[in-house]
ZAFI-596282 format. One record per atom (N, C-alpha, C, CB): residue number from 1; chain; atom name; x, y, z. Coordinates in steps of 0.1 Angstrom, whole numbers, plus 5000, padded with zeros to 4 digits. Glycine has a CB too. Example, Ala and Ser with C-alpha at 12.3 -4.5 7.8 and 13.67 -1.06 7.14 Angstrom:
<rs>
  pos  unit  site    px    py    pz
    1     A     N  5132  4943  5078
    1     A    CA  5123  4955  5078
    1     A     C  5132  4967  5078
    1     A    CB  5113  4955  5090
    2     A     N  5128  4978  5071
    2     A    CA  5137  4989  5071
    2     A     C  5129  5000  5079
    2     A    CB  5141  4994  5057
</rs>
This chain:
<rs>
  pos  unit  site    px    py    pz
    1     A     N  3807  5244  7651
    1     A    CA  3797  5234  7653
    1     A     C  3784  5240  7656
    1     A    CB  3801  5224  7664
    2     A     N  3783  5251  7664
    2     A    CA  3770  5258  7667
    2     A     C  3765  5265  7655
    2     A    CB  3772  5267  7678
    3     A     N  3773  5269  7646
    3     A    CA  3768  5275  7632
    3     A     C  3762  5264  7624
    3     A    CB  3780  5281  7624
    4     A     N  3768  5252  7623
    4     A    CA  3762  5241  7616
    4     A     C  3749  5237  7621
    4     A    CB  3771  5229  7617
    5     A     N  3747  5237  7635
    5     A    CA  3734  5233  7641
    5     A     C  3724  5244  7637
    5     A    CB  3736  5233  7657
    6     A     N  3727  5256  7637
    6     A    CA  3718  5266  7634
    6     A     C  3713  5265  7619
    6     A    CB  3725  5280  7637
    7     A     N  3723  5263  7610
    7     A    CA  3719  5260  7595
    7     A     C  3710  5248  7594
    7     A    CB  3733  5257  7586
    8     A     N  3713  5237  7601
    8     A    CA  3704  5226  7600
    8     A     C  3690  5229  7605
    8     A    CB  3711  5214  7607
    9     A     N  3690  5236  7617
    9     A    CA  3676  5239  7623
    9     A     C  3668  5249  7613
    9     A    CB  3679  5246  7639
   10     A     N  3675  5258  7607
   10     A    CA  3668  5268  7598
   10     A     C  3663  5260  7585
   10     A    CB  3679  5280  7592
   11     A     N  3671  5250  7580
   11     A    CA  3668  5242  7569
   11     A     C  3656  5233  7572
   11     A    CB  3680  5234  7563
   12     A     N  3655  5227  7584
   12     A    CA  3644  5219  7588
   12     A     C  3632  5227  7589
   12     A    CB  3647  5212  7600
   13     A     N  3633  5239  7595
   13     A    CA  3621  5247  7597
   13     A     C  3616  5252  7583
   13     A    CB  3624  5261  7607
   14     A     N  3624  5254  7574
   14     A    CA  3620  5259  7560
   14     A     C  3614  5247  7554
   14     A    CB  3632  5266  7551
   15     A     N  3618  5236  7556
   15     A    CA  3612  5224  7549
   15     A     C  3598  5220  7554
   15     A    CB  3621  5212  7552
   16     A     N  3594  5226  7565
   16     A    CA  3582  5223  7571
   16     A     C  3570  5231  7565
   16     A    CB  3582  5225  7586
   17     A     N  3574  5241  7557
   17     A    CA  3564  5250  7551
   17     A     C  3556  5242  7542
   17     A    CB  3570  5262  7543
   18     A     N  3542  5246  7542
   18     A    CA  3532  5238  7534
   18     A     C  3526  5247  7524
   18     A    CB  3522  5231  7542
   19     A     N  3528  5246  7511
   19     A    CA  3524  5255  7501
   19     A     C  3510  5253  7496
   19     A    CB  3534  5255  7490
   20     A     N  3503  5243  7498
   20     A    CA  3490  5240  7493
   20     A     C  3480  5245  7504
   20     A    CB  3489  5225  7489
   21     A     N  3477  5257  7503
   21     A    CA  3468  5263  7513
   21     A     C  3454  5256  7515
   21     A    CB  3466  5278  7509
   22     A     N  3448  5253  7503
   22     A    CA  3436  5247  7502
   22     A     C  3435  5234  7509
   22     A    CB  3431  5246  7489
   23     A     N  3446  5226  7508
   23     A    CA  3447  5212  7514
   23     A     C  3448  5216  7530
   23     A    CB  3460  5204  7508
   24     A     N  3456  5225  7533
   24     A    CA  3458  5228  7547
   24     A     C  3447  5234  7554
   24     A    CB  3470  5237  7549
   25     A     N  3440  5243  7549
   25     A    CA  3429  5250  7555
   25     A     C  3416  5248  7550
   25     A    CB  3432  5264  7554
   26     A     N  3414  5239  7539
   26     A    CA  3401  5237  7534
   26     A     C  3398  5247  7523
   26     A    CB  3391  5237  7545
   27     A     N  3387  5245  7516
   27     A    CA  3384  5253  7503
   27     A     C  3376  5266  7508
   27     A    CB  3375  5243  7493
   28     A     N  3372  5268  7519
   28     A    CA  3365  5280  7523
   28     A     C  3351  5280  7516
   28     A    CB  3373  5293  7519
   29     A     N  3346  5268  7511
   29     A    CA  3333  5268  7506
   29     A     C  3323  5268  7516
   29     A    CB  3332  5257  7498
   30     A     N  3311  5274  7513
   30     A    CA  3300  5274  7524
   30     A     C  3296  5260  7525
   30     A    CB  3288  5283  7520
   31     A     N  3291  5258  7537
   31     A    CA  3285  5245  7540
   31     A     C  3272  5243  7533
   31     A    CB  3283  5243  7554
   32     A     N  3270  5233  7525
   32     A    CA  3258  5230  7517
   32     A     C  3254  5215  7520
   32     A    CB  3261  5233  7502
   33     A     N  3241  5213  7517
   33     A    CA  3235  5200  7517
   33     A     C  3238  5194  7504
   33     A    CB  3220  5201  7520
   34     A     N  3245  5183  7504
   34     A    CA  3249  5176  7492
   34     A     C  3239  5166  7486
   34     A    CB  3262  5169  7494
   35     A     N  3226  5172  7484
   35     A    CA  3216  5163  7478
   35     A     C  3211  5170  7465
   35     A    CB  3204  5160  7489
   36     A     N  3204  5164  7457
   36     A    CA  3199  5169  7445
   36     A     C  3189  5180  7448
   36     A    CB  3192  5157  7438
   37     A     N  3179  5178  7456
   37     A    CA  3169  5188  7458
   37     A     C  3176  5200  7466
   37     A    CB  3157  5182  7464
   38     A     N  3185  5196  7475
   38     A    CA  3189  5207  7484
   38     A     C  3200  5217  7477
   38     A    CB  3196  5201  7497
   39     A     N  3207  5212  7468
   39     A    CA  3217  5221  7462
   39     A     C  3221  5218  7447
   39     A    CB  3229  5220  7469
   40     A     N  3221  5206  7443
   40     A    CA  3224  5203  7429
   40     A     C  3215  5208  7419
   40     A    CB  3225  5189  7428
   41     A     N  3202  5205  7421
   41     A    CA  3192  5210  7411
   41     A     C  3193  5225  7409
   41     A    CB  3178  5207  7416
   42     A     N  3193  5233  7420
   42     A    CA  3194  5248  7418
   42     A     C  3207  5251  7410
   42     A    CB  3195  5255  7431
   43     A     N  3217  5245  7413
   43     A    CA  3230  5248  7405
   43     A     C  3229  5243  7391
   43     A    CB  3243  5241  7412
   44     A     N  3223  5233  7387
   44     A    CA  3221  5228  7373
   44     A     C  3211  5237  7366
   44     A    CB  3216  5214  7372
   45     A     N  3200  5242  7373
   45     A    CA  3191  5251  7367
   45     A     C  3198  5265  7365
   45     A    CB  3178  5252  7376
   46     A     N  3207  5269  7373
   46     A    CA  3213  5282  7371
   46     A     C  3224  5281  7359
   46     A    CB  3219  5288  7384
   47     A     N  3230  5270  7358
   47     A    CA  3242  5270  7348
   47     A     C  3241  5260  7337
   47     A    CB  3254  5267  7355
   48     A     N  3231  5250  7337
   48     A    CA  3231  5240  7327
   48     A     C  3218  5238  7320
   48     A    CB  3234  5227  7333
   49     A     N  3207  5238  7326
   49     A    CA  3195  5234  7319
   49     A     C  3190  5245  7308
   49     A    CB  3184  5231  7330
   50     A     N  3196  5256  7307
   50     A    CA  3194  5265  7297
   50     A     C  3195  5259  7283
   50     A    CB  3202  5277  7298
   51     A     N  3206  5250  7283
   51     A    CA  3210  5243  7270
   51     A     C  3205  5228  7271
   51     A    CB  3225  5243  7267
   52     A     N  3207  5223  7282
   52     A    CA  3205  5208  7284
   52     A     C  3190  5205  7290
   52     A    CB  3215  5202  7295
   53     A     N  3181  5209  7282
   53     A    CA  3167  5207  7286
   53     A     C  3158  5206  7272
   53     A    CB  3162  5218  7295
   54     A     N  3146  5204  7273
   54     A    CA  3136  5205  7262
   54     A     C  3136  5193  7254
   54     A    CB  3140  5216  7254
   55     A     N  3129  5194  7242
   55     A    CA  3128  5183  7233
   55     A     C  3141  5179  7226
   55     A    CB  3117  5187  7222
   56     A     N  3150  5188  7224
   56     A    CA  3163  5187  7217
   56     A     C  3174  5192  7225
   56     A    CB  3164  5194  7205
   57     A     N  3178  5187  7237
   57     A    CA  3188  5191  7246
   57     A     C  3202  5190  7239
   57     A    CB  3187  5183  7260
   58     A     N  3210  5199  7241
   58     A    CA  3224  5200  7235
   58     A     C  3231  5187  7239
   58     A    CB  3233  5213  7240
   59     A     N  3238  5180  7229
   59     A    CA  3245  5168  7231
   59     A     C  3236  5157  7236
   59     A    CB  3256  5171  7242
   60     A     N  3223  5158  7235
   60     A    CA  3214  5149  7239
   60     A     C  3214  5146  7254
   60     A    CB  3217  5136  7232
   61     A     N  3219  5156  7261
   61     A    CA  3219  5155  7276
   61     A     C  3209  5164  7283
   61     A    CB  3233  5157  7282
   62     A     N  3198  5158  7288
   62     A    CA  3188  5166  7295
   62     A     C  3191  5165  7309
   62     A    CB  3174  5161  7292
   63     A     N  3194  5176  7316
   63     A    CA  3197  5177  7330
   63     A     C  3186  5182  7339
   63     A    CB  3208  5185  7332
   64     A     N  3173  5180  7335
   64     A    CA  3162  5185  7342
   64     A     C  3156  5176  7352
   64     A    CB  3152  5189  7332
   65     A     N  3160  5163  7351
   65     A    CA  3154  5154  7360
   65     A     C  3165  5149  7370
   65     A    CB  3146  5142  7353
   66     A     N  3162  5144  7382
   66     A    CA  3171  5137  7390
   66     A     C  3178  5126  7385
   66     A    CB  3164  5133  7401
   67     A     N  3171  5118  7377
   67     A    CA  3176  5105  7373
   67     A     C  3186  5108  7361
   67     A    CB  3164  5095  7368
   68     A     N  3185  5118  7353
   68     A    CA  3193  5121  7343
   68     A     C  3205  5128  7348
   68     A    CB  3185  5129  7333
   69     A     N  3205  5136  7358
   69     A    CA  3215  5144  7364
   69     A     C  3223  5134  7372
   69     A    CB  3210  5156  7373
   70     A     N  3218  5124  7379
   70     A    CA  3224  5114  7388
   70     A     C  3233  5106  7378
   70     A    CB  3212  5105  7395
   71     A     N  3226  5101  7366
   71     A    CA  3233  5092  7357
   71     A     C  3245  5099  7351
   71     A    CB  3225  5087  7347
   72     A     N  3243  5111  7346
   72     A    CA  3254  5118  7340
   72     A     C  3266  5122  7350
   72     A    CB  3249  5131  7334
   73     A     N  3262  5123  7362
   73     A    CA  3272  5126  7373
   73     A     C  3281  5114  7376
   73     A    CB  3265  5131  7385
   74     A     N  3274  5104  7379
   74     A    CA  3279  5091  7384
   74     A     C  3287  5085  7372
   74     A    CB  3268  5082  7389
   75     A     N  3283  5086  7360
   75     A    CA  3292  5079  7349
   75     A     C  3304  5088  7345
   75     A    CB  3284  5077  7335
   76     A     N  3303  5100  7351
   76     A    CA  3314  5110  7349
   76     A     C  3314  5120  7337
   76     A    CB  3325  5102  7348
   77     A     N  3304  5119  7329
   77     A    CA  3303  5127  7317
   77     A     C  3300  5142  7321
   77     A    CB  3291  5122  7306
   78     A     N  3293  5144  7332
   78     A    CA  3290  5158  7336
   78     A     C  3303  5163  7342
   78     A    CB  3277  5158  7347
   79     A     N  3309  5156  7352
   79     A    CA  3321  5163  7359
   79     A     C  3332  5164  7349
   79     A    CB  3325  5155  7372
   80     A     N  3333  5155  7340
   80     A    CA  3345  5155  7330
   80     A     C  3346  5168  7323
   80     A    CB  3344  5144  7320
   81     A     N  3334  5173  7318
   81     A    CA  3334  5186  7309
   81     A     C  3334  5198  7319
   81     A    CB  3321  5187  7299
   82     A     N  3330  5197  7331
   82     A    CA  3331  5208  7340
   82     A     C  3345  5212  7346
   82     A    CB  3321  5204  7352
   83     A     N  3354  5202  7347
   83     A    CA  3367  5205  7352
   83     A     C  3377  5207  7340
   83     A    CB  3372  5193  7361
   84     A     N  3373  5208  7327
   84     A    CA  3382  5211  7316
   84     A     C  3386  5226  7318
   84     A    CB  3375  5208  7301
   85     A     N  3397  5229  7313
   85     A    CA  3402  5244  7313
   85     A     C  3392  5251  7304
   85     A    CB  3418  5246  7307
   86     A     N  3389  5264  7307
   86     A    CA  3380  5272  7299
   86     A     C  3385  5272  7284
   86     A    CB  3381  5287  7305
   87     A     N  3397  5272  7281
   87     A    CA  3403  5272  7269
   87     A     C  3400  5260  7259
   87     A    CB  3419  5273  7271
   88     A     N  3395  5249  7265
   88     A    CA  3391  5237  7259
   88     A     C  3377  5239  7253
   88     A    CB  3391  5225  7268
   89     A     N  3375  5237  7240
   89     A    CA  3362  5239  7235
   89     A     C  3351  5230  7240
   89     A    CB  3362  5238  7221
   90     A     N  3354  5219  7247
   90     A    CA  3344  5211  7253
   90     A     C  3341  5215  7267
   90     A    CB  3347  5197  7253
   91     A     N  3347  5224  7273
   91     A    CA  3345  5230  7286
   91     A     C  3331  5234  7287
   91     A    CB  3355  5241  7289
   92     A     N  3325  5231  7298
   92     A    CA  3312  5236  7302
   92     A     C  3311  5243  7316
   92     A    CB  3302  5226  7302
   93     A     N  3301  5251  7318
   93     A    CA  3293  5257  7308
   93     A     C  3300  5267  7299
   93     A    CB  3281  5264  7315
   94     A     N  3296  5269  7287
   94     A    CA  3303  5276  7277
   94     A     C  3304  5292  7281
   94     A    CB  3295  5275  7264
   95     A     N  3296  5296  7289
   95     A    CA  3297  5310  7293
   95     A     C  3305  5313  7306
   95     A    CB  3283  5315  7294
   96     A     N  3314  5304  7309
   96     A    CA  3323  5306  7320
   96     A     C  3322  5294  7329
   96     A    CB  3320  5318  7326
   97     A     N  3334  5290  7334
   97     A    CA  3335  5278  7343
   97     A     C  3328  5280  7357
   97     A    CB  3350  5275  7345
   98     A     N  3323  5269  7362
   98     A    CA  3318  5270  7376
   98     A     C  3329  5272  7385
   98     A    CB  3311  5257  7380
   99     A     N  3327  5278  7397
   99     A    CA  3339  5280  7406
   99     A     C  3342  5267  7414
   99     A    CB  3335  5292  7417
  100     A     N  3353  5267  7420
  100     A    CA  3357  5254  7427
  100     A     C  3348  5249  7438
  100     A    CB  3371  5256  7432
  101     A     N  3340  5258  7444
  101     A    CA  3332  5253  7454
  101     A     C  3319  5246  7447
  101     A    CB  3327  5266  7462
  102     A     N  3316  5251  7436
  102     A    CA  3304  5245  7428
  102     A     C  3308  5231  7423
  102     A    CB  3300  5254  7416
  103     A     N  3321  5230  7418
  103     A    CA  3325  5218  7413
  103     A     C  3327  5207  7424
  103     A    CB  3338  5220  7406
  104     A     N  3333  5212  7435
  104     A    CA  3335  5204  7448
  104     A     C  3321  5199  7452
  104     A    CB  3342  5212  7460
  105     A     N  3310  5207  7452
  105     A    CA  3297  5203  7455
  105     A     C  3293  5190  7446
  105     A    CB  3288  5214  7453
  106     A     N  3295  5191  7434
  106     A    CA  3291  5181  7425
  106     A     C  3299  5168  7427
  106     A    CB  3292  5186  7411
  107     A     N  3312  5171  7429
  107     A    CA  3321  5159  7432
  107     A     C  3318  5152  7445
  107     A    CB  3336  5163  7431
  108     A     N  3314  5160  7455
  108     A    CA  3310  5154  7468
  108     A     C  3297  5146  7466
  108     A    CB  3308  5165  7478
  109     A     N  3287  5153  7459
  109     A    CA  3275  5146  7457
  109     A     C  3277  5133  7451
  109     A    CB  3266  5154  7448
  110     A     N  3286  5132  7440
  110     A    CA  3288  5120  7433
  110     A     C  3294  5110  7443
  110     A    CB  3297  5122  7422
  111     A     N  3304  5114  7450
  111     A    CA  3311  5105  7460
  111     A     C  3301  5099  7471
  111     A    CB  3321  5114  7468
  112     A     N  3289  5107  7474
  112     A    CA  3279  5102  7483
  112     A     C  3270  5092  7476
  112     A    CB  3272  5114  7489
  113     A     N  3271  5091  7463
  113     A    CA  3262  5082  7456
  113     A     C  3251  5090  7449
  113     A    CB  3256  5072  7464
  114     A     N  3251  5103  7449
  114     A    CA  3242  5112  7443
  114     A     C  3228  5110  7449
  114     A    CB  3242  5110  7428
  115     A     N  3227  5114  7462
  115     A    CA  3214  5112  7469
  115     A     C  3204  5124  7464
  115     A    CB  3216  5113  7484
  116     A     N  3191  5120  7464
  116     A    CA  3180  5128  7459
  116     A     C  3176  5138  7470
  116     A    CB  3168  5120  7455
  117     A     N  3175  5133  7482
  117     A    CA  3169  5142  7493
  117     A     C  3180  5141  7504
  117     A    CB  3154  5136  7499
</rs>
């Protein structure tokens, strides 16, 4: 009986293990201000506006203004291509995916309603 109790105890303790470390401990992303001017505009300028600006932006998407970035983010077209696997030809940016913290920043910004300041 004592052996059976020990086996059950070990099984219960093993079942309590949590494998999704990010969910348990957070993403370890730096704290950022999730506003357009505070962090989104610099991110877009560093990774997106090289192609998505000017008179003829790629795919007709100009990400140089708050209004256009907000609309693309809230309607989902921006986030949809950012989370695609790099092997997908539609994945953006084409020179390498954003890291998980950068994507989380944009997702959180969208969840907040894409504030400007």
